[in-house]
All heavy atoms as an XYZ file, in Angstrom:
844
protein
N      28.759      1.029    -68.943
C      29.234     -0.323    -69.181
C      28.936     -1.227    -67.992
O      28.590     -2.375    -68.181
C      30.740     -0.248    -69.475
C      31.282     -1.528    -69.999
S      30.692     -1.831    -71.660
C      31.960     -2.872    -72.226
N      29.054     -0.672    -66.803
C      28.818     -1.464    -65.598
C      27.371     -1.967    -65.548
O      27.133     -3.115    -65.190
C      29.158     -0.622    -64.356
C      28.971     -1.328    -63.051
C      30.044     -2.346    -62.824
C      29.930     -2.867    -61.412
N      30.449     -4.189    -61.263
N      26.414     -1.118    -65.930
C      25.021     -1.543    -65.852
C      24.729     -2.653    -66.872
O      23.915     -3.529    -66.623
C      24.071     -0.364    -66.039
O      23.736     -0.143    -67.369
N      25.377     -2.622    -68.029
C      25.204     -3.684    -69.019
C      25.719     -5.006    -68.456
O      25.067     -6.034    -68.597
C      25.939     -3.344    -70.317
C      25.814     -4.412    -71.360
C      24.629     -4.598    -72.045
C      26.883     -5.258    -71.633
C      24.499     -5.601    -72.994
C      26.765     -6.274    -72.575
C      25.564     -6.437    -73.264
N      26.867     -4.983    -67.808
C      27.425     -6.200    -67.210
C      26.531     -6.712    -66.082
O      26.345     -7.924    -65.935
C      28.836     -5.925    -66.692
C      29.851     -5.735    -67.798
C      31.214     -5.293    -67.287
O      31.396     -5.167    -66.060
O      32.092     -5.060    -68.134
N      25.979     -5.789    -65.312
C      25.060     -6.188    -64.237
C      23.806     -6.840    -64.806
O      23.331     -7.848    -64.277
C      24.666     -4.982    -63.383
C      25.815     -4.461    -62.532
O      26.807     -5.204    -62.357
O      25.713     -3.315    -62.055
N      23.258     -6.270    -65.885
C      22.081     -6.859    -66.523
C      22.407     -8.245    -67.066
O      21.616     -9.169    -66.929
C      21.590     -5.967    -67.663
C      20.820     -4.768    -67.185
C      20.270     -3.960    -68.325
N      19.413     -4.761    -69.172
C      19.052     -4.411    -70.389
N      19.464     -3.276    -70.907
N      18.263     -5.180    -71.109
N      23.577     -8.373    -67.686
C      23.986     -9.662    -68.240
C      24.097    -10.713    -67.140
O      23.602    -11.836    -67.277
C      25.316     -9.520    -68.975
C      25.764    -10.790    -69.649
C      27.065    -10.623    -70.415
O      27.818     -9.673    -70.146
O      27.334    -11.469    -71.273
N      24.709    -10.346    -66.023
C      24.831    -11.274    -64.899
C      23.463    -11.628    -64.332
O      23.221    -12.775    -63.940
C      25.730    -10.685    -63.813
C      27.188    -10.681    -64.185
C      28.044    -10.091    -63.094
C      29.496    -10.062    -63.558
N      30.366     -9.471    -62.555
N      22.567    -10.657    -64.301
C      21.213    -10.913    -63.815
C      20.477    -11.902    -64.706
O      19.808    -12.815    -64.225
N      20.602    -11.722    -66.035
C      19.969    -12.645    -66.977
C      20.562    -14.044    -66.859
O      19.841    -15.045    -66.913
C      20.102    -12.148    -68.421
C      19.191    -11.005    -68.756
C      19.688     -9.871    -69.371
C      17.832    -11.059    -68.468
C      18.852     -8.816    -69.697
C      16.985    -10.009    -68.792
C      17.499     -8.882    -69.406
N      21.872    -14.128    -66.685
C      22.519    -15.433    -66.535
C      22.044    -16.135    -65.263
O      21.776    -17.336    -65.269
C      24.038    -15.278    -66.519
C      24.628    -14.934    -67.868
C      26.111    -14.621    -67.822
O      26.708    -14.631    -66.721
O      26.670    -14.350    -68.895
N      21.926    -15.371    -64.179
C      21.467    -15.955    -62.911
C      20.016    -16.425    -63.041
O      19.661    -17.511    -62.563
C      21.602    -14.935    -61.783
N      19.172    -15.638    -63.710
C      17.776    -16.028    -63.901
C      17.679    -17.277    -64.776
O      16.895    -18.182    -64.493
C      16.989    -14.893    -64.543
C      15.527    -15.220    -64.730
C      14.742    -14.087    -65.356
O      15.286    -12.992    -65.577
O      13.556    -14.327    -65.633
N      18.485    -17.324    -65.832
C      18.499    -18.487    -66.714
C      18.892    -19.733    -65.919
O      18.255    -20.787    -66.039
C      19.466    -18.273    -67.872
C      19.568    -19.439    -68.804
C      18.594    -19.675    -69.763
C      20.638    -20.320    -68.722
C      18.675    -20.765    -70.617
C      20.735    -21.408    -69.575
C      19.747    -21.628    -70.527
N      19.912    -19.622    -65.089
C      20.375    -20.750    -64.278
C      19.275    -21.210    -63.316
O      19.030    -22.410    -63.184
C      21.624    -20.366    -63.505
C      22.207    -21.500    -62.706
C      23.459    -21.096    -61.970
C      23.954    -22.255    -61.135
N      25.102    -21.907    -60.314
N      18.586    -20.270    -62.672
C      17.487    -20.622    -61.762
C      16.366    -21.340    -62.512
O      15.830    -22.342    -62.040
C      16.928    -19.378    -61.076
C      17.695    -18.910    -59.863
C      16.923    -17.843    -59.086
N      16.525    -16.698    -59.892
C      17.288    -15.632    -60.148
N      18.500    -15.567    -59.650
N      16.834    -14.645    -60.878
N      16.030    -20.824    -63.697
C      14.960    -21.443    -64.484
C      15.334    -22.846    -64.936
O      14.487    -23.750    -64.930
C      14.612    -20.574    -65.698
C      13.886    -19.305    -65.307
O      13.339    -19.186    -64.225
N      13.912    -18.324    -66.201
N      16.579    -23.049    -65.336
C      17.030    -24.375    -65.749
C      16.999    -25.352    -64.577
O      16.579    -26.502    -64.726
C      18.445    -24.308    -66.344
C      18.513    -23.607    -67.669
C      17.748    -24.342    -68.738
O      17.833    -25.552    -68.858
N      16.985    -23.612    -69.520
N      17.431    -24.890    -63.412
C      17.419    -25.729    -62.218
C      15.979    -26.104    -61.846
O      15.694    -27.264    -61.545
C      18.101    -25.004    -61.058
C      18.111    -25.834    -59.798
O      18.669    -26.955    -59.824
O      17.556    -25.369    -58.771
N      15.082    -25.137    -61.901
C      13.684    -25.404    -61.581
C      13.090    -26.394    -62.576
O      12.391    -27.330    -62.172
C      12.879    -24.105    -61.577
C      11.389    -24.264    -61.292
C      11.150    -24.887    -59.912
C      10.681    -22.929    -61.409
N      13.371    -26.215    -63.858
C      12.836    -27.128    -64.866
C      13.349    -28.550    -64.644
O      12.601    -29.514    -64.772
C      13.185    -26.647    -66.276
C      12.564    -27.488    -67.365
C      11.045    -27.543    -67.262
O      10.388    -26.543    -67.050
N      10.485    -28.727    -67.400
N      14.618    -28.690    -64.294
C      15.182    -30.011    -64.011
C      14.462    -30.654    -62.826
O      14.093    -31.826    -62.868
C      16.686    -29.907    -63.735
C      17.301    -31.223    -63.372
C      17.642    -32.132    -64.350
C      17.525    -31.554    -62.045
C      18.201    -33.365    -64.021
C      18.090    -32.775    -61.702
C      18.423    -33.680    -62.691
N      14.248    -29.877    -61.773
C      13.588    -30.417    -60.581
C      12.130    -30.780    -60.869
O      11.644    -31.807    -60.390
C      13.697    -29.448    -59.411
C      15.132    -29.355    -58.898
C      15.307    -28.546    -57.634
N      14.910    -27.166    -57.847
C      14.119    -26.477    -57.016
N      13.665    -27.023    -55.917
N      13.804    -25.234    -57.275
N      11.444    -29.952    -61.662
C      10.055    -30.258    -62.029
C       9.999    -31.555    -62.834
O       9.164    -32.426    -62.576
C       9.415    -29.092    -62.814
C       8.120    -29.518    -63.493
C       9.150    -27.902    -61.904
N      10.902    -31.707    -63.800
C      10.906    -32.907    -64.637
C      11.208    -34.157    -63.814
O      10.540    -35.189    -63.967
C      11.918    -32.765    -65.787
O      11.542    -31.629    -66.584
C      11.952    -34.000    -66.664
N      12.181    -34.075    -62.928
C      12.517    -35.225    -62.086
C      11.346    -35.585    -61.170
O      10.994    -36.767    -61.019
C      13.769    -34.945    -61.268
N      10.715    -34.576    -60.570
C       9.570    -34.834    -59.691
C       8.399    -35.393    -60.497
O       7.713    -36.317    -60.060
C       9.169    -33.542    -58.970
C       7.902    -33.574    -58.151
C       8.076    -33.996    -56.705
N       9.155    -33.373    -56.030
C       9.043    -32.542    -54.988
N       7.858    -32.220    -54.527
N      10.107    -32.066    -54.394
N       8.175    -34.843    -61.683
C       7.104    -35.330    -62.556
C       7.307    -36.810    -62.871
O       6.382    -37.610    -62.765
C       7.091    -34.522    -63.855
C       6.105    -35.050    -64.885
C       6.468    -34.665    -66.281
N       7.665    -35.358    -66.733
C       8.177    -35.202    -67.936
N       7.626    -34.356    -68.792
N       9.260    -35.854    -68.295
N       8.532    -37.163    -63.250
C       8.826    -38.556    -63.595
C       8.649    -39.474    -62.390
O       8.175    -40.603    -62.530
C      10.223    -38.678    -64.182
C      10.325    -38.016    -65.540
O       9.328    -37.720    -66.188
N      11.545    -37.758    -65.969
N       9.021    -38.998    -61.220
C       8.845    -39.795    -60.001
C       7.355    -40.025    -59.737
O       6.925    -41.145    -59.465
C       9.491    -39.098    -58.810
C       9.323    -39.858    -57.510
C       9.962    -39.095    -56.343
N       9.519    -39.671    -55.098
C       8.397    -39.315    -54.456
N       7.621    -38.370    -54.951
N       8.060    -39.890    -53.319
N       6.559    -38.958    -59.828
C       5.119    -39.082    -59.607
C       4.475    -39.991    -60.651
O       3.605    -40.800    -60.337
C       4.457    -37.696    -59.631
C       4.820    -36.768    -58.475
C       4.290    -35.363    -58.745
C       4.297    -37.307    -57.157
N       4.924    -39.866    -61.894
C       4.433    -40.729    -62.968
C       4.805    -42.179    -62.680
O       3.991    -43.086    -62.858
C       5.031    -40.252    -64.295
C       4.544    -40.983    -65.511
C       3.196    -41.050    -65.826
C       5.455    -41.572    -66.385
C       2.758    -41.704    -66.975
C       5.026    -42.228    -67.528
C       3.677    -42.300    -67.825
N       6.012    -42.389    -62.187
C       6.461    -43.736    -61.823
C       5.653    -44.316    -60.678
O       5.308    -45.501    -60.686
N       5.331    -43.495    -59.695
C       4.504    -43.967    -58.575
C       3.093    -44.321    -59.053
O       2.515    -45.315    -58.612
C       4.453    -42.919    -57.463
C       5.755    -42.719    -56.688
C       5.623    -41.528    -55.739
C       6.149    -43.977    -55.934
N       2.555    -43.504    -59.962
C       1.241    -43.807    -60.539
C       1.298    -45.151    -61.274
O       0.430    -46.007    -61.082
C       0.823    -42.678    -61.490
C      -0.378    -43.015    -62.298
C      -1.687    -42.900    -61.908
C      -0.390    -43.561    -63.618
N      -2.509    -43.330    -62.921
C      -1.739    -43.735    -63.984
C       0.598    -43.899    -64.536
C      -2.117    -44.242    -65.224
C       0.234    -44.406    -65.776
C      -1.114    -44.570    -66.098
N       2.333    -45.328    -62.096
C       2.481    -46.577    -62.861
C       2.675    -47.769    -61.917
O       2.124    -48.847    -62.154
C       3.640    -46.470    -63.836
N       3.431    -47.565    -60.860
C       3.640    -48.640    -59.884
C       2.306    -49.104    -59.319
O       2.063    -50.307    -59.174
C       4.570    -48.178    -58.765
N       1.433    -48.165    -59.015
C       0.112    -48.513    -58.518
C      -0.682    -49.321    -59.531
O      -1.344    -50.298    -59.181
N      -0.594    -48.938    -60.793
C      -1.291    -49.676    -61.853
C      -0.713    -51.080    -62.024
O      -1.429    -51.999    -62.390
C      -1.200    -48.924    -63.184
C      -1.736    -47.511    -63.141
C      -3.200    -47.459    -63.211
N      -3.586    -47.521    -64.611
C      -4.828    -47.557    -65.013
N      -5.796    -47.551    -64.136
N      -5.124    -47.605    -66.280
N       0.593    -51.206    -61.782
C       1.264    -52.494    -61.930
C       1.071    -53.400    -60.711
O       1.526    -54.537    -60.710
C       2.761    -52.279    -62.181
C       3.119    -51.649    -63.518
C       4.574    -51.167    -63.526
C       2.883    -52.645    -64.649
N       0.441    -52.867    -59.686
C       0.212    -53.666    -58.479
C       1.413    -53.703    -57.557
O       1.498    -54.561    -56.679
N       2.335    -52.777    -57.746
C       3.505    -52.700    -56.866
C       3.086    -51.944    -55.609
O       2.618    -50.806    -55.686
C       4.689    -51.990    -57.566
C       5.098    -52.783    -58.815
C       5.854    -51.825    -56.610
C       6.120    -52.070    -59.682
N       3.243    -52.586    -54.475
C       2.817    -52.000    -53.212
C       3.555    -50.698    -52.943
O       4.724    -50.541    -53.307
C       3.063    -52.987    -52.072
N       2.854    -49.794    -52.309
C       3.477    -48.529    -51.913
C       4.648    -48.815    -50.981
O       4.714    -49.857    -50.350
C       2.449    -47.635    -51.234
N       5.566    -47.907    -50.928
C       6.726    -48.073    -50.059
C       7.993    -48.195    -50.870
O       8.114    -47.621    -51.953
N       8.940    -48.954    -50.340
C      10.260    -49.052    -50.958
C      10.210    -49.600    -52.381
O      10.930    -49.126    -53.259
C      11.190    -49.926    -50.113
C      11.552    -49.272    -48.790
O      11.382    -48.042    -48.669
O      12.003    -49.997    -47.885
N       9.365    -50.579    -52.613
C       9.289    -51.188    -53.939
C       8.734    -50.189    -54.965
O       9.238    -50.083    -56.082
C       8.403    -52.440    -53.880
C       8.557    -53.344    -55.070
C       7.764    -54.641    -54.905
O       7.331    -54.970    -53.784
O       7.596    -55.323    -55.930
N       7.721    -49.441    -54.571
C       7.146    -48.425    -55.463
C       8.152    -47.299    -55.704
O       8.283    -46.811    -56.828
C       5.856    -47.870    -54.875
N       8.866    -46.905    -54.668
C       9.896    -45.863    -54.819
C      11.007    -46.333    -55.753
O      11.523    -45.559    -56.560
C      10.474    -45.466    -53.460
C       9.572    -44.592    -52.634
C       9.330    -43.204    -53.217
O      10.183    -42.689    -53.977
O       8.280    -42.625    -52.911
N      11.382    -47.601    -55.647
C      12.425    -48.151    -56.525
C      11.958    -48.127    -57.980
O      12.729    -47.784    -58.884
C      12.788    -49.570    -56.105
N      10.698    -48.460    -58.208
C      10.177    -48.409    -59.571
C      10.148    -46.962    -60.071
O      10.531    -46.680    -61.209
C       8.770    -49.029    -59.654
C       8.259    -48.999    -61.070
C       8.695    -49.934    -61.997
C       7.380    -48.010    -61.493
C       8.266    -49.893    -63.318
C       6.949    -47.957    -62.804
C       7.392    -48.891    -63.712
O       6.976    -48.837    -65.018
N       9.714    -46.033    -59.214
C       9.686    -44.618    -59.595
C      11.089    -44.128    -59.951
O      11.264    -43.371    -60.914
C       9.087    -43.783    -58.472
N      12.106    -44.562    -59.203
C      13.492    -44.177    -59.520
C      13.915    -44.734    -60.876
O      14.629    -44.088    -61.635
C      14.449    -44.657    -58.428
C      14.526    -43.710    -57.246
C      15.694    -44.038    -56.316
N      15.643    -45.392    -55.767
C      14.933    -45.758    -54.709
N      14.206    -44.868    -54.079
N      14.954    -47.000    -54.286
N      13.451    -45.946    -61.199
C      13.761    -46.541    -62.503
C      13.134    -45.717    -63.632
O      13.734    -45.562    -64.698
C      13.276    -47.986    -62.556
N      11.947    -45.174    -63.387
C      11.306    -44.310    -64.387
C      12.093    -43.015    -64.532
O      12.329    -42.541    -65.652
C       9.827    -44.044    -64.021
C       9.208    -42.996    -64.943
C       9.024    -45.342    -64.076
N      12.524    -42.439    -63.427
C      13.348    -41.216    -63.481
C      14.630    -41.501    -64.262
O      15.027    -40.723    -65.136
C      13.667    -40.691    -62.063
C      14.703    -39.577    -62.103
C      12.391    -40.215    -61.372
N      15.265    -42.623    -63.982
C      16.507    -42.982    -64.675
C      16.282    -43.199    -66.170
O      17.167    -42.907    -66.974
C      17.120    -44.243    -64.063
C      17.663    -44.015    -62.660
O      17.835    -42.845    -62.257
O      17.896    -45.021    -61.960
N      15.108    -43.687    -66.537
C      14.810    -43.926    -67.957
C      14.824    -42.630    -68.757
O      15.082    -42.645    -69.960
C      13.454    -44.617    -68.104
N      14.586    -41.505    -68.090
C      14.543    -40.219    -68.785
C      15.902    -39.807    -69.331
O      15.990    -38.934    -70.178
C      14.005    -39.138    -67.852
C      13.635    -37.861    -68.597
O      13.290    -37.955    -69.791
O      13.682    -36.783    -67.991
N      16.954    -40.431    -68.870
C      18.298    -40.061    -69.314
C      18.751    -40.846    -70.536
O      19.865    -40.647    -71.024
C      19.302    -40.223    -68.170
C      18.991    -39.329    -67.003
C      18.551    -39.859    -65.801
C      19.105    -37.955    -67.112
C      18.247    -39.036    -64.730
C      18.804    -37.119    -66.053
C      18.376    -37.661    -64.855
N      17.902    -41.722    -71.049
C      18.267    -42.545    -72.200
C      18.225    -41.770    -73.506
O      19.105    -41.900    -74.348
C      17.373    -43.777    -72.284
C      17.603    -44.748    -71.139
C      16.653    -45.920    -71.155
O      16.028    -46.174    -72.203
O      16.541    -46.586    -70.116
N      17.164    -40.981    -73.719
C      16.980    -40.207    -74.948
C      16.431    -38.836    -74.584
O      15.753    -38.705    -73.571
C      15.976    -40.891    -75.881
C      16.369    -42.241    -76.401
C      15.318    -42.767    -77.370
C      14.418    -43.736    -76.651
N      13.434    -44.387    -77.496
N      16.669    -37.848    -75.431
C      16.052    -36.538    -75.172
C      14.526    -36.636    -75.297
O      14.005    -37.446    -76.066
C      16.608    -35.636    -76.272
C      17.722    -36.387    -76.907
C      17.547    -37.831    -76.589
N      13.831    -35.848    -74.525
C      12.375    -35.829    -74.594
C      11.743    -36.826    -73.644
O      12.422    -37.490    -72.857
N      10.430    -36.940    -73.762
C       9.657    -37.782    -72.847
C       9.419    -39.184    -73.370
O       8.877    -40.025    -72.653
C       8.294    -37.128    -72.573
C       8.427    -35.766    -71.925
O       9.428    -35.546    -71.219
O       7.529    -34.933    -72.128
N       9.802    -39.456    -74.597
C       9.458    -40.739    -75.214
C      10.043    -41.928    -74.465
O       9.408    -42.984    -74.382
C       9.905    -40.769    -76.674
O      11.301    -40.635    -76.775
N      11.225    -41.778    -73.882
C      11.831    -42.897    -73.160
C      11.065    -43.229    -71.881
O      10.909    -44.395    -71.527
C      13.309    -42.640    -72.859
C      13.600    -41.245    -72.349
O      12.658    -40.434    -72.217
O      14.772    -40.939    -72.108
N      10.540    -42.224    -71.215
C       9.757    -42.442    -69.996
C       8.426    -43.110    -70.353
O       8.029    -44.101    -69.722
C       9.518    -41.101    -69.261
C       8.560    -41.270    -68.105
C      10.839    -40.523    -68.781
N       7.773    -42.576    -71.378
C       6.500    -43.144    -71.847
C       6.713    -44.597    -72.279
O       5.935    -45.489    -71.921
C       5.948    -42.325    -73.031
C       5.645    -40.893    -72.614
C       4.741    -43.002    -73.671
C       4.381    -40.672    -71.873
N       7.781    -44.829    -73.038
C       8.064    -46.172    -73.550
C       8.288    -47.169    -72.415
O       7.783    -48.286    -72.445
C       9.288    -46.112    -74.459
C       9.636    -47.396    -75.150
C      10.836    -47.237    -76.061
O      10.998    -46.169    -76.673
O      11.624    -48.192    -76.135
N       9.054    -46.775    -71.399
C       9.325    -47.681    -70.282
C       8.021    -48.079    -69.590
O       7.748    -49.263    -69.385
C      10.268    -47.055    -69.258
C      10.461    -48.027    -68.083
C      11.226    -47.500    -66.971
C      11.394    -48.453    -65.808
N      11.148    -49.859    -65.968
N       7.218    -47.094    -69.248
C       5.966    -47.376    -68.536
C       5.019    -48.173    -69.423
O       4.404    -49.148    -68.966
C       5.322    -46.062    -68.032
C       3.921    -46.305    -67.510
C       6.199    -45.435    -66.955
N       4.940    -47.793    -70.680
C       4.039    -48.510    -71.593
C       4.449    -49.976    -71.733
O       3.606    -50.877    -71.698
C       4.054    -47.829    -72.959
C       3.004    -48.362    -73.891
C       2.975    -47.549    -75.153
N       1.823    -47.930    -75.953
C       1.588    -47.460    -77.143
N       2.394    -46.576    -77.681
N       0.543    -47.856    -77.815
N       5.749    -50.229    -71.874
C       6.240    -51.608    -71.979
C       5.998    -52.394    -70.698
O       5.631    -53.568    -70.744
C       7.727    -51.627    -72.341
C       7.985    -51.186    -73.758
O       7.093    -51.200    -74.608
N       9.208    -50.766    -74.031
N       6.221    -51.755    -69.553
C       5.997    -52.434    -68.278
C       4.523    -52.774    -68.084
O       4.187    -53.862    -67.608
C       6.508    -51.579    -67.114
C       8.023    -51.453    -67.090
O       8.702    -52.220    -67.808
O       8.531    -50.571    -66.367
N       3.639    -51.846    -68.463
C       2.205    -52.114    -68.368
C       1.804    -53.231    -69.327
O       1.041    -54.127    -68.966
C       1.404    -50.845    -68.659
C       1.452    -49.745    -67.584
C       0.840    -48.460    -68.116
C       0.761    -50.181    -66.318
N       2.335    -53.187    -70.548
C       2.011    -54.216    -71.552
C       2.469    -55.594    -71.086
O       1.793    -56.598    -71.330
C       2.644    -53.862    -72.893
N       3.609    -55.651    -70.401
C       4.115    -56.932    -69.897
C       3.162    -57.542    -68.869
O       3.142    -58.757    -68.673
C       5.505    -56.738    -69.287
N       2.378    -56.695    -68.231
C       1.379    -57.168    -67.252
C      -0.011    -57.291    -67.879
O      -1.001    -57.478    -67.175
C       1.299    -56.194    -66.068
C       2.535    -56.154    -65.215
C       2.522    -57.287    -64.234
C       3.658    -57.104    -63.244
N       3.570    -58.017    -62.147
N      -0.078    -57.134    -69.216
C      -1.350    -57.285    -69.914
C      -2.239    -56.058    -69.895
O      -3.431    -56.147    -70.177
N      -1.679    -54.918    -69.552
C      -2.448    -53.675    -69.500
C      -2.015    -52.772    -70.648
O      -0.931    -52.204    -70.599
C      -2.224    -52.956    -68.172
C      -2.764    -53.700    -66.979
S      -2.371    -52.847    -65.454
C      -0.913    -53.759    -64.959
N      -2.846    -52.674    -71.651
C      -2.524    -51.833    -72.802
C      -3.031    -50.414    -72.556
O      -4.186    -50.224    -72.188
C      -3.162    -52.396    -74.074
C      -2.615    -53.746    -74.482
C      -1.145    -53.723    -74.864
O      -0.684    -52.711    -75.445
O      -0.445    -54.702    -74.576
N      -2.158    -49.443    -72.733
C      -2.537    -48.029    -72.643
C      -1.937    -47.327    -73.843
O      -0.797    -47.606    -74.225
C      -2.036    -47.404    -71.345
C      -2.732    -47.938    -70.109
S      -2.356    -46.971    -68.642
C      -3.497    -45.630    -68.844
N      -2.687    -46.407    -74.398
C      -2.191    -45.669    -75.554
C      -1.171    -44.623    -75.100
O      -1.128    -44.237    -73.921
C      -3.340    -44.974    -76.275
O      -3.834    -43.897    -75.494
N      -0.384    -44.177    -76.056
C       0.581    -43.120    -75.749
C      -0.150    -41.866    -75.292
O       0.310    -41.171    -74.389
C       1.447    -42.820    -76.975
C       2.516    -41.795    -76.681
C       3.483    -41.579    -77.825
O       3.660    -42.482    -78.650
O       4.079    -40.487    -77.863
N      -1.296    -41.589    -75.894
C      -2.080    -40.406    -75.506
C      -2.534    -40.498    -74.047
O      -2.478    -39.503    -73.313
C      -3.281    -40.251    -76.434
N      -2.974    -41.677    -73.622
C      -3.388    -41.852    -72.235
C      -2.209    -41.635    -71.284
O      -2.353    -40.995    -70.242
C      -3.962    -43.250    -72.016
C      -5.293    -43.485    -72.676
C      -5.698    -44.944    -72.616
O      -4.918    -45.825    -72.967
N      -6.931    -45.193    -72.170
N      -1.052    -42.167    -71.656
C       0.129    -42.012    -70.809
C       0.604    -40.565    -70.794
O       1.015    -40.056    -69.747
C       1.238    -42.954    -71.267
C       0.929    -44.436    -71.053
C       1.995    -45.303    -71.711
C       0.801    -44.766    -69.578
N       0.533    -39.889    -71.929
C       0.926    -38.471    -71.966
C      -0.020    -37.614    -71.122
O       0.408    -36.648    -70.489
C       0.995    -37.958    -73.390
C       2.210    -38.474    -74.115
C       2.529    -37.705    -75.378
N       3.705    -38.267    -76.019
C       4.958    -37.994    -75.690
N       5.207    -37.145    -74.718
N       5.964    -38.550    -76.332
N      -1.288    -37.979    -71.100
C      -2.248    -37.266    -70.248
C      -1.858    -37.417    -68.782
O      -1.864    -36.449    -68.018
C      -3.682    -37.788    -70.490
O      -4.034    -37.529    -71.845
C      -4.682    -37.137    -69.549
N      -1.508    -38.623    -68.393
C      -1.084    -38.859    -67.009
C       0.236    -38.155    -66.716
O       0.438    -37.638    -65.620
C      -0.968    -40.354    -66.738
C      -0.698    -40.688    -65.291
C      -1.730    -40.132    -64.319
O      -2.924    -40.095    -64.665
O      -1.338    -39.747    -63.201
N       1.136    -38.129    -67.682
C       2.414    -37.430    -67.513
C       2.178    -35.929    -67.321
O       2.836    -35.294    -66.497
C       3.319    -37.694    -68.716
C       4.784    -37.313    -68.575
C       5.465    -38.122    -67.466
C       5.515    -37.529    -69.895
N       1.233    -35.373    -68.054
C       0.878    -33.954    -67.905
C       0.297    -33.691    -66.522
O       0.617    -32.691    -65.883
C      -0.111    -33.528    -69.004
O       0.512    -33.718    -70.278
C      -0.531    -32.076    -68.852
N      -0.562    -34.601    -66.055
C      -1.121    -34.459    -64.712
C      -0.008    -34.489    -63.666
O       0.013    -33.695    -62.730
C      -2.145    -35.565    -64.424
C      -2.885    -35.344    -63.096
C      -3.358    -36.631    -62.457
N      -2.310    -37.593    -62.193
C      -1.445    -37.523    -61.154
N      -1.468    -36.512    -60.325
N      -0.548    -38.461    -60.969
N       0.951    -35.390    -63.858
C       2.083    -35.484    -62.924
C       2.926    -34.207    -62.976
O       3.427    -33.751    -61.942
C       2.933    -36.710    -63.248
N       3.077    -33.620    -64.156
C       3.842    -32.370    -64.287
C       3.144    -31.236    -63.543
O       3.801    -30.449    -62.842
C       4.026    -32.007    -65.757
N       1.828    -31.156    -63.670
C       1.076    -30.118    -62.953
C       1.228    -30.289    -61.447
O       1.413    -29.315    -60.709
C      -0.407    -30.169    -63.348
C      -0.645    -29.762    -64.790
O       0.245    -29.126    -65.401
O      -1.733    -30.097    -65.320
N       1.152    -31.527    -60.989
C       1.313    -31.796    -59.553
C       2.733    -31.478    -59.097
O       2.930    -30.923    -58.010
C       0.963    -33.258    -59.241
C       1.167    -33.664    -57.793
C       0.294    -32.896    -56.808
O      -0.716    -32.279    -57.213
O       0.642    -32.911    -55.597
N       3.724    -31.802    -59.904
C       5.117    -31.504    -59.552
C       5.333    -29.990    -59.414
O       5.964    -29.528    -58.463
C       6.063    -32.084    -60.602
N       4.778    -29.224    -60.345
C       4.899    -27.766    -60.280
C       4.225    -27.241    -59.020
O       4.754    -26.355    -58.342
C       4.263    -27.118    -61.509
C       5.063    -27.329    -62.762
C       4.313    -26.794    -63.970
C       4.995    -27.223    -65.249
N       4.185    -26.918    -66.431
N       3.044    -27.786    -58.709
C       2.325    -27.361    -57.517
C       3.141    -27.654    -56.249
O       3.294    -26.804    -55.383
C       0.962    -28.045    -57.437
C       0.079    -27.526    -56.288
C      -1.143    -28.388    -56.082
N      -0.792    -29.733    -55.594
C      -0.407    -30.007    -54.351
N      -0.270    -29.051    -53.467
N      -0.131    -31.246    -53.996
N       3.688    -28.864    -56.176
C       4.471    -29.255    -55.002
C       5.702    -28.380    -54.842
O       6.027    -27.947    -53.731
C       4.884    -30.721    -55.102
C       3.765    -31.693    -54.879
C       4.218    -33.138    -55.002
O       5.405    -33.437    -55.171
N       3.257    -34.061    -54.942
N       6.394    -28.116    -55.936
C       7.625    -27.328    -55.843
C       7.344    -25.854    -55.564
O       8.159    -25.178    -54.933
C       8.461    -27.490    -57.118
C       9.105    -28.867    -57.263
C       9.721    -29.039    -58.632
C      10.150    -29.085    -56.177
N       6.199    -25.365    -56.012
C       5.864    -23.959    -55.737
C       5.489    -23.748    -54.269
O       5.598    -22.646    -53.753
C       4.743    -23.490    -56.650
O       3.516    -24.071    -56.293
N       5.059    -24.826    -53.609
C       4.702    -24.739    -52.196
C       5.914    -24.891    -51.278
O       5.802    -24.758    -50.088
C       3.662    -25.795    -51.847
C       2.321    -25.525    -52.463
C       1.299    -26.580    -52.083
O       1.634    -27.648    -51.597
N       0.038    -26.273    -52.343
N       7.054    -25.186    -51.869
C       8.264    -25.286    -51.067
C       8.613    -26.676    -50.804
O       9.322    -27.230    -50.156
């Protein structure tokens, strides 16, 4: 019985670690995506770009999934006269996710 409880605790701890990692990857991905969008919008690097990236991260809490992040960036780009398809934005979001995973795996 003890070994079953130990296995259960091990699985719970692994699940918790994986959930924490996924949260951090998603937050970092959204930040990187926001910084990319800031550059496209002509927002200078630095505090202003970081503030925009934080707004993109915050947008992720509006609805489940990535649609709220895509929608925010797409609307902001459209307001500046830059039309991008959802597919183009999802491609960039995927690139940001790959970079976020790389950054977090390096420590």
